[in-house]
LUMGUPA-157486 format. One record per residue (C-alpha): residue in three letters; chain; x, y, z. Coordinates in Angstrom, 3 decimals. Layout:
N
+------+-------+----------+----------+----------+
: resn : chain :       px :       py :       pz :
+------+-------+----------+----------+----------+
:  ALA :     A :        X :        Y :        Z :
...
+------+-------+----------+----------+----------+
END
This chain:
388
+------+-------+----------+----------+----------+
: resn : chain :       px :       py :       pz :
+------+-------+----------+----------+----------+
:  MET :     A :   57.930 :   58.948 :  110.616 :
:  ALA :     A :   60.592 :   61.689 :  110.586 :
:  ASN :     A :   63.094 :   61.783 :  107.753 :
:  PRO :     A :   66.622 :   63.237 :  107.708 :
:  GLN :     A :   67.107 :   66.633 :  106.084 :
:  VAL :     A :   70.085 :   68.953 :  105.715 :
:  ASN :     A :   69.816 :   71.569 :  108.444 :
:  PRO :     A :   68.115 :   74.552 :  106.731 :
:  ALA :     A :   70.336 :   76.947 :  108.718 :
:  LEU :     A :   73.371 :   75.654 :  106.824 :
:  GLY :     A :   74.678 :   76.845 :  103.490 :
:  LEU :     A :   76.227 :   74.340 :  101.093 :
:  ALA :     A :   78.856 :   74.792 :   98.430 :
:  PRO :     A :   79.974 :   72.104 :   95.991 :
:  VAL :     A :   83.768 :   72.003 :   95.768 :
:  GLU :     A :   86.216 :   69.906 :   93.797 :
:  ASP :     A :   86.234 :   67.019 :   96.284 :
:  GLY :     A :   82.701 :   67.072 :   97.661 :
:  TYR :     A :   80.753 :   69.657 :   99.636 :
:  LEU :     A :   81.366 :   72.319 :  102.221 :
:  ALA :     A :   78.482 :   72.894 :  104.634 :
:  TYR :     A :   78.739 :   75.941 :  106.880 :
:  ASP :     A :   76.763 :   76.533 :  110.068 :
:  PRO :     A :   76.887 :   80.320 :  110.706 :
:  VAL :     A :   75.291 :   80.013 :  114.147 :
:  ALA :     A :   77.888 :   77.600 :  115.518 :
:  ASP :     A :   80.630 :   78.874 :  113.157 :
:  ARG :     A :   81.188 :   75.257 :  112.243 :
:  LEU :     A :   82.334 :   73.962 :  108.893 :
:  HIS :     A :   81.503 :   70.451 :  107.702 :
:  GLU :     A :   83.673 :   69.076 :  104.917 :
:  LEU :     A :   81.920 :   66.279 :  103.024 :
:  ASN :     A :   83.710 :   63.834 :  100.761 :
:  PRO :     A :   81.903 :   62.681 :   97.577 :
:  ALA :     A :   80.102 :   59.818 :   99.320 :
:  ALA :     A :   78.935 :   62.050 :  102.171 :
:  ALA :     A :   77.913 :   64.737 :   99.668 :
:  LEU :     A :   75.741 :   62.199 :   97.841 :
:  ILE :     A :   74.025 :   61.142 :  101.054 :
:  ALA :     A :   73.466 :   64.795 :  102.007 :
:  GLU :     A :   71.858 :   65.428 :   98.612 :
:  LEU :     A :   69.456 :   62.564 :   99.240 :
:  CYS :     A :   68.605 :   63.864 :  102.718 :
:  ASP :     A :   65.924 :   66.291 :  101.546 :
:  GLY :     A :   63.317 :   65.435 :  104.187 :
:  GLY :     A :   61.236 :   63.434 :  101.728 :
:  ARG :     A :   63.117 :   60.139 :  102.035 :
:  SER :     A :   63.423 :   57.746 :  104.919 :
:  VAL :     A :   66.760 :   56.319 :  106.016 :
:  GLU :     A :   65.774 :   53.035 :  104.368 :
:  GLN :     A :   65.086 :   54.768 :  101.045 :
:  ILE :     A :   68.366 :   56.664 :  101.227 :
:  ARG :     A :   70.191 :   53.431 :  101.983 :
:  ALA :     A :   68.542 :   51.751 :   98.987 :
:  LEU :     A :   69.517 :   54.579 :   96.634 :
:  ALA :     A :   73.054 :   55.239 :   97.892 :
:  GLY :     A :   74.029 :   51.726 :   98.945 :
:  PRO :     A :   74.828 :   50.411 :   95.441 :
:  LEU :     A :   77.083 :   53.413 :   94.875 :
:  MET :     A :   79.110 :   52.877 :   98.031 :
:  PRO :     A :   82.370 :   50.897 :   98.075 :
:  VAL :     A :   81.890 :   47.193 :   98.621 :
:  GLY :     A :   81.038 :   46.381 :  102.210 :
:  GLN :     A :   80.357 :   50.004 :  103.242 :
:  ALA :     A :   76.640 :   50.333 :  102.613 :
:  GLU :     A :   75.966 :   49.927 :  106.336 :
:  GLU :     A :   78.042 :   53.056 :  106.932 :
:  ILE :     A :   75.137 :   55.134 :  105.597 :
:  ASP :     A :   73.097 :   54.653 :  108.782 :
:  ARG :     A :   76.099 :   55.478 :  110.968 :
:  TRP :     A :   76.929 :   58.594 :  108.954 :
:  ILE :     A :   73.353 :   59.878 :  109.157 :
:  GLY :     A :   73.328 :   59.371 :  112.920 :
:  GLU :     A :   76.636 :   61.207 :  113.344 :
:  ALA :     A :   75.507 :   63.991 :  110.991 :
:  VAL :     A :   72.375 :   64.542 :  113.076 :
:  ALA :     A :   74.452 :   64.654 :  116.269 :
:  ALA :     A :   76.790 :   67.193 :  114.626 :
:  GLY :     A :   73.937 :   69.440 :  113.486 :
:  LEU :     A :   74.513 :   68.788 :  109.805 :
:  LEU :     A :   71.187 :   66.972 :  109.494 :
:  VAL :     A :   67.899 :   67.383 :  111.347 :
:  TRP :     A :   64.827 :   65.169 :  111.561 :
:  THR :     A :   61.717 :   66.513 :  109.850 :
:  ASP :     A :   58.255 :   65.352 :  108.880 :
:  GLY :     A :   57.612 :   68.386 :  106.684 :
:  ALA :     A :   57.706 :   68.864 :  102.932 :
:  PRO :     A :   60.897 :   67.907 :  101.053 :
:  ALA :     A :   63.383 :   70.777 :  100.596 :
:  ARG :     A :   66.555 :   71.152 :   98.584 :
:  PRO :     A :   69.704 :   72.104 :  100.511 :
:  ARG :     A :   70.424 :   75.838 :  100.313 :
:  GLN :     A :   73.369 :   76.666 :   98.075 :
:  LEU :     A :   75.649 :   79.523 :   99.097 :
:  CYS :     A :   75.667 :   82.388 :   96.600 :
:  VAL :     A :   78.875 :   84.049 :   95.384 :
:  SER :     A :   78.780 :   86.873 :   97.942 :
:  GLU :     A :   78.221 :   84.387 :  100.778 :
:  LEU :     A :   81.048 :   82.157 :   99.542 :
:  THR :     A :   83.355 :   85.155 :   99.284 :
:  ALA :     A :   82.546 :   86.225 :  102.836 :
:  LEU :     A :   83.003 :   82.654 :  104.062 :
:  ALA :     A :   86.391 :   82.357 :  102.342 :
:  GLU :     A :   87.592 :   85.530 :  104.072 :
:  HIS :     A :   86.183 :   84.414 :  107.423 :
:  LEU :     A :   87.886 :   81.032 :  107.180 :
:  ARG :     A :   91.179 :   82.641 :  106.168 :
:  GLU :     A :   91.058 :   85.078 :  109.070 :
:  SER :     A :   90.379 :   82.209 :  111.475 :
:  ASN :     A :   93.336 :   80.277 :  110.008 :
:  ARG :     A :   91.231 :   77.565 :  108.352 :
:  ILE :     A :   93.216 :   77.963 :  105.171 :
:  GLU :     A :   92.437 :   74.752 :  103.265 :
:  PRO :     A :   88.630 :   75.133 :  103.344 :
:  ALA :     A :   89.074 :   78.871 :  102.666 :
:  LEU :     A :   90.993 :   77.938 :   99.537 :
:  LYS :     A :   88.209 :   75.583 :   98.440 :
:  CYS :     A :   85.686 :   78.403 :   98.844 :
:  ALA :     A :   87.873 :   80.839 :   96.936 :
:  LYS :     A :   88.279 :   78.369 :   94.077 :
:  ARG :     A :   84.515 :   77.950 :   93.892 :
:  VAL :     A :   84.044 :   81.724 :   93.802 :
:  ALA :     A :   86.560 :   82.036 :   90.956 :
:  ASP :     A :   84.701 :   79.296 :   89.067 :
:  LEU :     A :   81.351 :   81.023 :   89.522 :
:  ALA :     A :   82.603 :   84.588 :   88.951 :
:  SER :     A :   85.448 :   84.059 :   86.512 :
:  GLU :     A :   84.995 :   87.520 :   84.989 :
:  ASP :     A :   85.428 :   89.264 :   88.351 :
:  PRO :     A :   89.084 :   90.252 :   88.940 :
:  ILE :     A :   88.499 :   90.510 :   92.687 :
:  ALA :     A :   87.590 :   86.807 :   92.770 :
:  TRP :     A :   90.997 :   86.008 :   91.278 :
:  HIS :     A :   92.751 :   88.387 :   93.670 :
:  THR :     A :   91.077 :   86.660 :   96.619 :
:  LEU :     A :   92.031 :   83.245 :   95.279 :
:  GLY :     A :   95.623 :   84.374 :   94.801 :
:  ARG :     A :   95.870 :   85.732 :   98.322 :
:  ILE :     A :   94.405 :   82.605 :   99.932 :
:  ALA :     A :   96.424 :   80.247 :   97.726 :
:  GLN :     A :   99.507 :   82.170 :   98.782 :
:  ALA :     A :   98.585 :   81.717 :  102.448 :
:  ALA :     A :   98.150 :   77.991 :  101.784 :
:  GLY :     A :  101.622 :   77.778 :  100.224 :
:  GLU :     A :  100.190 :   76.967 :   96.788 :
:  ARG :     A :  102.622 :   79.074 :   94.766 :
:  ASN :     A :  101.610 :   77.908 :   91.295 :
:  GLN :     A :   97.939 :   78.409 :   92.011 :
:  ALA :     A :   98.611 :   81.835 :   93.538 :
:  ARG :     A :  100.674 :   82.876 :   90.524 :
:  ALA :     A :   98.002 :   81.755 :   88.060 :
:  ALA :     A :   95.250 :   83.539 :   90.001 :
:  TYR :     A :   97.229 :   86.778 :   90.297 :
:  GLU :     A :   98.021 :   86.672 :   86.593 :
:  ARG :     A :   94.307 :   86.418 :   85.801 :
:  TYR :     A :   93.684 :   89.345 :   88.148 :
:  LEU :     A :   96.491 :   91.465 :   86.711 :
:  ALA :     A :   95.197 :   91.001 :   83.180 :
:  ASP :     A :   92.219 :   93.138 :   84.277 :
:  ARG :     A :   94.047 :   95.362 :   86.761 :
:  PRO :     A :   97.498 :   95.996 :   85.237 :
:  GLN :     A :   97.908 :   99.157 :   87.337 :
:  ASP :     A :   98.215 :   97.130 :   90.575 :
:  ALA :     A :  101.889 :   97.673 :   91.426 :
:  ALA :     A :  101.800 :   95.501 :   94.555 :
:  ILE :     A :  100.625 :   92.439 :   92.635 :
:  ARG :     A :  103.154 :   93.074 :   89.865 :
:  HIS :     A :  105.819 :   93.041 :   92.586 :
:  LEU :     A :  104.481 :   89.805 :   94.120 :
:  LEU :     A :  104.427 :   88.128 :   90.727 :
:  THR :     A :  108.131 :   88.831 :   90.295 :
:  ALA :     A :  108.714 :   86.558 :   93.287 :
:  LEU :     A :  106.091 :   83.971 :   92.359 :
:  ARG :     A :  107.528 :   83.686 :   88.840 :
:  ASP :     A :  111.065 :   83.324 :   90.280 :
:  GLU :     A :  112.201 :   86.242 :   88.146 :
:  PRO :     A :  115.307 :   88.298 :   89.025 :
:  PRO :     A :  114.178 :   90.814 :   91.654 :
:  PRO :     A :  114.509 :   94.575 :   91.241 :
:  PRO :     A :  116.994 :   96.381 :   93.520 :
:  ARG :     A :  114.014 :   97.521 :   95.615 :
:  ALA :     A :  110.219 :   97.665 :   95.507 :
:  SER :     A :  108.878 :  100.484 :   93.359 :
:  ASP :     A :  107.496 :  103.671 :   94.892 :
:  GLU :     A :  104.079 :  102.778 :   93.467 :
:  CYS :     A :  104.143 :   99.395 :   95.193 :
:  ILE :     A :  105.165 :  100.808 :   98.583 :
:  LEU :     A :  102.597 :  103.599 :   98.380 :
:  GLN :     A :   99.838 :  101.155 :   97.526 :
:  VAL :     A :  100.736 :   98.757 :  100.340 :
:  PHE :     A :  101.035 :  101.339 :  103.076 :
:  ASN :     A :   98.177 :  103.601 :  102.071 :
:  GLU :     A :   95.957 :  100.509 :  102.399 :
:  PHE :     A :   97.767 :   99.406 :  105.578 :
:  SER :     A :   98.011 :  102.696 :  107.469 :
:  SER :     A :   94.647 :  102.612 :  109.257 :
:  TYR :     A :   95.451 :   99.388 :  111.103 :
:  PHE :     A :   99.262 :   99.314 :  110.914 :
:  ASP :     A :   99.953 :   99.627 :  114.653 :
:  SER :     A :   97.444 :   97.008 :  115.774 :
:  LYS :     A :   98.468 :   94.584 :  113.031 :
:  MET :     A :  102.181 :   94.878 :  113.740 :
:  CYS :     A :  102.139 :   95.039 :  117.531 :
:  GLN :     A :   99.133 :   92.912 :  118.472 :
:  ASP :     A :   98.692 :   90.432 :  115.636 :
:  LEU :     A :  102.331 :   89.954 :  114.602 :
:  GLY :     A :  104.090 :   90.654 :  117.909 :
:  TYR :     A :  106.504 :   93.041 :  116.175 :
:  THR :     A :  109.538 :   93.889 :  118.347 :
:  GLY :     A :  111.863 :   95.627 :  115.874 :
:  PRO :     A :  112.062 :   99.086 :  117.509 :
:  GLU :     A :  112.569 :   97.684 :  121.023 :
:  HIS :     A :  115.292 :   95.281 :  119.901 :
:  LEU :     A :  117.033 :   98.035 :  117.952 :
:  GLN :     A :  116.781 :  100.337 :  120.950 :
:  ASP :     A :  118.600 :   97.741 :  123.083 :
:  LEU :     A :  121.253 :   97.276 :  120.397 :
:  ILE :     A :  121.911 :  101.015 :  120.237 :
:  ALA :     A :  122.079 :  101.274 :  124.036 :
:  SER :     A :  124.717 :   98.540 :  124.090 :
:  GLU :     A :  126.868 :  100.687 :  121.802 :
:  ILE :     A :  126.280 :  104.295 :  122.904 :
:  GLY :     A :  124.863 :  103.837 :  126.398 :
:  SER :     A :  122.439 :  106.516 :  127.534 :
:  ALA :     A :  123.685 :  109.230 :  125.158 :
:  ALA :     A :  120.983 :  111.844 :  124.571 :
:  GLY :     A :  120.586 :  115.264 :  122.969 :
:  LEU :     A :  121.075 :  113.661 :  119.565 :
:  ASN :     A :  119.998 :  114.724 :  116.103 :
:  ILE :     A :  118.065 :  111.613 :  115.001 :
:  LEU :     A :  116.681 :  110.628 :  111.605 :
:  ASP :     A :  113.943 :  107.989 :  111.409 :
:  LEU :     A :  113.885 :  106.499 :  107.890 :
:  GLY :     A :  110.613 :  104.925 :  106.794 :
:  CYS :     A :  109.130 :  106.238 :  110.011 :
:  GLY :     A :  105.625 :  104.943 :  109.269 :
:  THR :     A :  103.197 :  105.790 :  112.060 :
:  GLY :     A :  106.044 :  106.570 :  114.457 :
:  LEU :     A :  106.449 :  103.268 :  116.296 :
:  ALA :     A :  110.232 :  103.629 :  116.252 :
:  GLY :     A :  110.070 :  107.342 :  116.944 :
:  VAL :     A :  108.360 :  106.656 :  120.261 :
:  CYS :     A :  111.332 :  104.506 :  121.306 :
:  PHE :     A :  113.998 :  107.022 :  120.287 :
:  LYS :     A :  112.349 :  110.319 :  121.209 :
:  GLN :     A :  113.932 :  110.323 :  124.673 :
:  ARG :     A :  117.413 :  110.455 :  123.081 :
:  ALA :     A :  116.571 :  113.205 :  120.627 :
:  ALA :     A :  117.282 :  116.911 :  120.728 :
:  ARG :     A :  115.700 :  116.860 :  117.282 :
:  LEU :     A :  113.763 :  114.005 :  115.656 :
:  THR :     A :  113.105 :  113.902 :  111.899 :
:  GLY :     A :  110.878 :  111.352 :  110.190 :
:  ILE :     A :  110.785 :  110.464 :  106.488 :
:  ASP :     A :  108.229 :  108.195 :  104.814 :
:  LEU :     A :  106.911 :  107.715 :  101.306 :
:  SER :     A :  103.278 :  107.333 :  102.396 :
:  PRO :     A :  101.307 :  110.522 :  103.152 :
:  ASP :     A :   98.816 :  108.479 :  105.180 :
:  MET :     A :  101.571 :  107.089 :  107.393 :
:  ILE :     A :  103.106 :  110.537 :  107.839 :
:  GLU :     A :   99.715 :  111.892 :  108.891 :
:  ARG :     A :   99.480 :  109.248 :  111.592 :
:  ALA :     A :  103.046 :  109.923 :  112.717 :
:  GLN :     A :  102.180 :  113.630 :  112.946 :
:  SER :     A :   99.321 :  112.851 :  115.327 :
:  ARG :     A :  101.790 :  111.425 :  117.862 :
:  GLY :     A :  103.356 :  114.860 :  118.346 :
:  ILE :     A :  106.888 :  113.497 :  118.785 :
:  TYR :     A :  108.619 :  114.623 :  115.572 :
:  ASP :     A :  110.224 :  117.998 :  115.037 :
:  GLN :     A :  110.118 :  117.498 :  111.276 :
:  LEU :     A :  108.193 :  115.097 :  109.036 :
:  GLU :     A :  108.495 :  114.812 :  105.276 :
:  VAL :     A :  106.829 :  112.717 :  102.605 :
:  ALA :     A :  109.690 :  111.456 :  100.451 :
:  GLU :     A :  111.454 :  108.405 :   99.080 :
:  ILE :     A :  114.241 :  107.892 :  101.582 :
:  THR :     A :  117.154 :  107.347 :   99.178 :
:  ALA :     A :  116.296 :  110.492 :   97.229 :
:  TRP :     A :  115.839 :  112.455 :  100.469 :
:  LEU :     A :  119.223 :  111.330 :  101.827 :
:  GLU :     A :  120.877 :  112.246 :   98.533 :
:  ARG :     A :  119.576 :  115.821 :   98.477 :
:  SER :     A :  119.712 :  116.583 :  102.217 :
:  GLN :     A :  122.554 :  118.592 :  103.711 :
:  SER :     A :  121.741 :  117.739 :  107.339 :
:  GLN :     A :  124.088 :  115.804 :  109.590 :
:  PHE :     A :  122.825 :  113.270 :  112.129 :
:  ASP :     A :  124.208 :  111.540 :  115.180 :
:  LEU :     A :  121.857 :  108.582 :  114.736 :
:  ILE :     A :  119.929 :  107.252 :  111.747 :
:  VAL :     A :  117.444 :  104.436 :  112.355 :
:  ALA :     A :  115.340 :  102.356 :  109.953 :
:  CYS :     A :  112.884 :   99.823 :  111.391 :
:  ASP :     A :  111.221 :   97.321 :  109.051 :
:  CYS :     A :  112.034 :   99.628 :  106.172 :
:  PHE :     A :  114.690 :   97.671 :  104.306 :
:  VAL :     A :  112.410 :   94.681 :  103.775 :
:  TYR :     A :  111.455 :   96.638 :  100.647 :
:  PHE :     A :  115.084 :   97.079 :   99.561 :
:  GLY :     A :  117.244 :   94.389 :   98.016 :
:  ASP :     A :  120.687 :   95.873 :   97.432 :
:  LEU :     A :  121.521 :   97.896 :  100.563 :
:  ARG :     A :  124.678 :   99.491 :   99.186 :
:  PRO :     A :  123.070 :  102.624 :   97.670 :
:  VAL :     A :  120.991 :  103.514 :  100.720 :
:  ALA :     A :  123.890 :  102.743 :  103.086 :
:  SER :     A :  126.175 :  105.080 :  101.120 :
:  HIS :     A :  123.624 :  107.904 :  101.165 :
:  ALA :     A :  123.022 :  107.371 :  104.902 :
:  ALA :     A :  126.764 :  107.440 :  105.564 :
:  ALA :     A :  126.986 :  110.857 :  103.888 :
:  ARG :     A :  124.401 :  112.186 :  106.358 :
:  LEU :     A :  126.183 :  110.863 :  109.467 :
:  LYS :     A :  128.503 :  112.888 :  111.653 :
:  PRO :     A :  131.886 :  111.312 :  112.467 :
:  GLN :     A :  131.251 :  108.478 :  114.942 :
:  GLY :     A :  127.570 :  108.664 :  113.992 :
:  VAL :     A :  125.492 :  105.474 :  114.071 :
:  PHE :     A :  123.290 :  103.902 :  111.395 :
:  ALA :     A :  121.049 :  101.218 :  112.926 :
:  PHE :     A :  118.424 :   99.178 :  111.098 :
:  THR :     A :  116.432 :   95.953 :  110.995 :
:  MET :     A :  115.881 :   93.413 :  108.214 :
:  GLU :     A :  114.549 :   89.915 :  107.782 :
:  ARG :     A :  117.302 :   87.304 :  107.778 :
:  GLY :     A :  117.631 :   85.039 :  104.766 :
:  ASP :     A :  119.965 :   82.266 :  103.664 :
:  ARG :     A :  120.254 :   83.346 :  100.033 :
:  TYR :     A :  123.137 :   85.706 :   99.305 :
:  PRO :     A :  123.073 :   88.633 :   98.932 :
:  PHE :     A :  119.286 :   89.072 :   99.186 :
:  HIS :     A :  116.084 :   87.373 :   98.100 :
:  LEU :     A :  112.600 :   88.598 :   97.172 :
:  THR :     A :  110.192 :   86.291 :   99.016 :
:  ASP :     A :  106.628 :   85.403 :   98.116 :
:  THR :     A :  105.433 :   87.969 :  100.655 :
:  GLY :     A :  106.867 :   90.737 :   98.477 :
:  ARG :     A :  109.517 :   91.506 :  101.100 :
:  TYR :     A :  113.250 :   91.035 :  100.814 :
:  THR :     A :  115.358 :   88.899 :  103.114 :
:  HIS :     A :  119.084 :   89.586 :  103.473 :
:  HIS :     A :  122.061 :   87.371 :  104.058 :
:  PRO :     A :  124.250 :   88.600 :  106.952 :
:  ASP :     A :  127.281 :   88.826 :  104.655 :
:  HIS :     A :  125.517 :   91.488 :  102.589 :
:  ILE :     A :  125.470 :   93.798 :  105.618 :
:  GLY :     A :  129.262 :   93.802 :  105.780 :
:  GLU :     A :  129.419 :   94.308 :  102.031 :
:  ALA :     A :  127.050 :   97.299 :  102.186 :
:  ALA :     A :  128.938 :   98.782 :  105.144 :
:  ALA :     A :  132.302 :   98.504 :  103.383 :
:  HIS :     A :  130.863 :  100.076 :  100.242 :
:  ALA :     A :  129.610 :  103.020 :  102.333 :
:  GLY :     A :  132.821 :  103.412 :  104.355 :
:  LEU :     A :  131.120 :  102.324 :  107.575 :
:  ILE :     A :  132.180 :   99.869 :  110.252 :
:  VAL :     A :  129.937 :   97.009 :  111.371 :
:  ALA :     A :  129.937 :   97.633 :  115.108 :
:  ARG :     A :  127.199 :   95.121 :  115.928 :
:  LEU :     A :  125.144 :   92.573 :  114.039 :
:  GLU :     A :  122.647 :   90.375 :  115.860 :
:  GLU :     A :  119.930 :   87.914 :  114.999 :
:  GLY :     A :  116.669 :   87.471 :  116.876 :
:  PHE :     A :  112.894 :   87.349 :  116.773 :
:  LEU :     A :  111.400 :   90.108 :  114.630 :
:  ARG :     A :  107.702 :   89.252 :  114.304 :
:  MET :     A :  105.320 :   86.453 :  113.432 :
:  GLU :     A :  104.641 :   85.678 :  109.779 :
:  ALA :     A :  101.864 :   83.234 :  108.855 :
:  GLY :     A :  102.102 :   81.687 :  112.300 :
:  VAL :     A :  105.884 :   81.232 :  112.102 :
:  GLU :     A :  108.556 :   83.293 :  113.842 :
:  ALA :     A :  110.436 :   85.535 :  111.414 :
:  THR :     A :  114.107 :   85.944 :  112.272 :
:  GLY :     A :  115.445 :   89.467 :  112.063 :
:  LEU :     A :  118.888 :   90.956 :  111.525 :
:  PHE :     A :  119.661 :   93.946 :  113.730 :
:  ALA :     A :  122.612 :   95.936 :  112.427 :
:  LEU :     A :  124.542 :   98.855 :  113.863 :
:  LEU :     A :  127.042 :  100.548 :  111.568 :
:  ARG :     A :  129.328 :  103.344 :  112.744 :
:  LYS :     A :  131.021 :  106.091 :  110.785 :
:  PRO :     A :  134.719 :  106.289 :  111.643 :
:  THR :     A :  136.337 :  109.424 :  112.928 :
:  ILE :     A :  137.897 :  111.598 :  110.252 :
:  ASP :     A :  141.707 :  111.609 :  110.587 :
+------+-------+----------+----------+----------+
END
């Protein structure tokens, strides 16, 4: 007589509320509550259904012992259990490396809650490994579990205090007053890690439309004007530069990340590229520009007044400063749990006035996707008045 046994192709992991059982062939995850986990433990191929019922029945809630037979039948149909007449075998437990890989796989396929359960289990099993805490923090953050993310990142940072990006994230997760902008170390770390897949992530995964929307905004103000001296702040890999090259007699790109500048160089569209922090570069430059653009750059700046003032000094009379941000409801700006700043629309007018610029246009619209939700952007166009 065949007995039920956990499918040997599956890997099991005990979690706080039962078991996870993963089928790598079907890429199917079974989540077992405590009662189901108990039955699965008893299904080792050495017990009949009747024996399992006799052992587990007294432990089931009153009136639910008959559910054991139904559950076993459904588990066989789902591939969680198989019938066997071989020797008894214990279910295979997933090791730490397998659990880590499974957590990442589940996160990438947007199965966040089970990914979080896996990550918690990894942190329990490998509590001395800072990467386990980093992974837990990242997945808890994706699940919207702020307190858990903060605690995990703090454990990680105790071992890796040099991680500027996590220090920056913790400022938000602790609800501490934000700095005026992200540190150079934070930005360098983020974009040096991000540069190799920046274009595909932004354009394909996140549906990023910042440069195209800004291009339309500029066209609505200056028409088809060309032959311009254009400065691309935070140029990255050159996504914005591609949009504005047709207007440029000369196109200059500035970015803090050498890796991003290298990728921008490979496009062959810039006349000049420099690795520099943009505020410092604007302050020391003597060049004058008809158009300054900044796409998805000021999400790492809180107070826009300093950079707007330095940009204004580099504009010719009637020159245009156009940029994108993420829109927020908290005035004047807010450091979100993503590590990026959102800006209230009123802060744009405040920054423009401080810099002696006129708000010619300010629009809201889709910027990109963020965790499956549309992020609303602000698209600003400031103009330098004519000198009397």
